[in-house]
C-alpha positions as CSV (number, residue, x, y, z in Angstrom):
1,X,-57.3,-35.5,-26.2
2,X,-54.5,-33.0,-25.2
3,X,-52.7,-32.1,-28.2
4,X,-49.3,-30.1,-27.7
5,X,-51.3,-27.1,-29.0
6,X,-54.0,-27.4,-26.3
7,X,-51.2,-27.9,-23.7
8,X,-49.5,-24.6,-24.7
9,X,-52.9,-22.9,-24.7
10,X,-53.6,-24.1,-21.3
11,X,-50.0,-23.1,-20.0
12,X,-50.8,-19.6,-21.3
13,X,-54.0,-19.5,-19.2
14,X,-52.0,-20.8,-16.1
15,X,-49.1,-18.3,-16.6
16,X,-51.6,-15.4,-16.8
17,X,-53.5,-16.7,-13.7
18,X,-50.2,-17.0,-12.0
19,X,-49.3,-13.3,-12.7
20,X,-52.6,-12.1,-11.7
21,X,-52.6,-13.8,-8.3
22,X,-49.2,-12.6,-7.6
23,X,-50.3,-9.0,-8.2
24,X,-53.2,-9.6,-6.2
25,X,-51.1,-10.9,-3.5
26,X,-49.0,-8.0,-3.5
27,X,-52.1,-5.6,-3.2
28,X,-53.4,-7.6,-0.4
29,X,-50.1,-7.4,1.6
30,X,-50.2,-3.6,1.1
31,X,-53.9,-3.6,2.4
32,X,-52.7,-5.6,5.5
33,X,-50.2,-3.1,6.3
34,X,-52.7,-0.3,6.4
35,X,-54.5,-2.0,9.4
36,X,-55.8,0.5,12.0
37,X,-57.5,-2.1,14.4
38,X,-57.4,-0.4,17.9
39,X,-56.6,3.0,16.6
40,X,-60.2,4.3,16.2
41,X,-62.1,6.6,18.4
42,X,-65.1,4.4,18.5
43,X,-65.7,0.7,19.1
44,X,-67.6,0.4,15.7
45,X,-64.5,1.8,13.8
46,X,-62.4,-0.8,15.3
47,X,-65.0,-3.4,14.5
48,X,-65.0,-2.5,10.9
49,X,-61.1,-2.3,11.0
50,X,-61.0,-5.8,12.3
51,X,-63.3,-7.0,9.9
52,X,-61.7,-5.6,7.0
53,X,-58.4,-7.2,8.4
54,X,-60.1,-10.5,8.8
55,X,-61.3,-10.2,5.1
56,X,-57.7,-9.5,3.9
57,X,-56.3,-12.5,5.6
58,X,-58.8,-14.7,4.2
59,X,-58.3,-13.5,0.7
60,X,-54.6,-13.8,1.2
61,X,-54.8,-17.4,2.3
62,X,-57.3,-18.1,-0.6
63,X,-55.1,-16.5,-3.3
64,X,-51.9,-18.3,-1.8
65,X,-53.8,-21.7,-2.1
66,X,-54.9,-20.9,-5.7
67,X,-51.6,-19.7,-6.9
68,X,-50.1,-23.2,-5.4
69,X,-52.6,-25.1,-7.3
70,X,-51.5,-23.2,-10.5
71,X,-47.9,-23.7,-9.9
72,X,-48.6,-27.4,-9.3
73,X,-50.5,-27.6,-12.5
74,X,-47.5,-26.0,-14.4
75,X,-45.2,-28.5,-12.8
76,X,-47.5,-31.4,-13.9
77,X,-47.3,-30.2,-17.3
78,X,-43.5,-30.3,-17.1
79,X,-43.5,-33.8,-15.8
80,X,-46.2,-35.1,-18.3
81,X,-48.8,-35.9,-15.8
82,X,-51.1,-32.9,-16.6
83,X,-54.6,-33.6,-17.8
84,X,-54.7,-36.8,-15.9
85,X,-57.2,-37.1,-13.1
86,X,-55.3,-37.6,-9.7
87,X,-57.8,-40.2,-8.4
88,X,-58.7,-42.4,-11.3
89,X,-55.9,-41.5,-13.8
90,X,-58.5,-41.1,-16.7
91,X,-57.9,-38.0,-19.0
92,X,-59.5,-34.9,-17.8
93,X,-62.0,-33.3,-20.6
94,X,-60.4,-30.5,-22.5
95,X,-63.5,-28.2,-21.7
96,X,-63.0,-28.7,-17.9
97,X,-59.4,-28.0,-18.3
98,X,-60.1,-24.8,-20.2
99,X,-62.6,-23.6,-17.4
100,X,-60.4,-24.7,-14.6
101,X,-56.8,-25.2,-15.8
102,X,-55.5,-26.2,-12.4
103,X,-57.9,-29.0,-11.8
104,X,-56.7,-32.3,-10.5
105,X,-60.0,-34.2,-11.0
106,X,-62.2,-35.3,-13.8
107,X,-65.9,-34.5,-13.4
108,X,-66.9,-37.9,-12.4
109,X,-64.3,-37.9,-9.6
110,X,-65.3,-34.3,-8.7
111,X,-68.7,-35.3,-8.3
112,X,-67.9,-38.3,-5.9
113,X,-65.9,-36.0,-3.7
114,X,-68.6,-33.6,-3.3
115,X,-71.0,-36.0,-2.2
């Protein structure tokens, strides 16, 4: 059961995660600006720069999605729907929420989705 104390603990985890993701996105934005694709003297240098740029874009997309998930979880806390599975409406186990505070599915529904 999600007691108010547990919800506050999870809220703290989510705020911490939110701040970390925001900082990482700023760092990735800085890294994207340092791109040197096409400026090298050798094709291998350009290939490495292109690979690095693609990696940064992928990381930024993933971090943005994770940040949106965290912010959605915080919103669900505000509206009182946090801790309930979006698929079956059963309560999500506290251990799962502690491990993945932004999760929206219980273990049973997660298993079904992954099949």
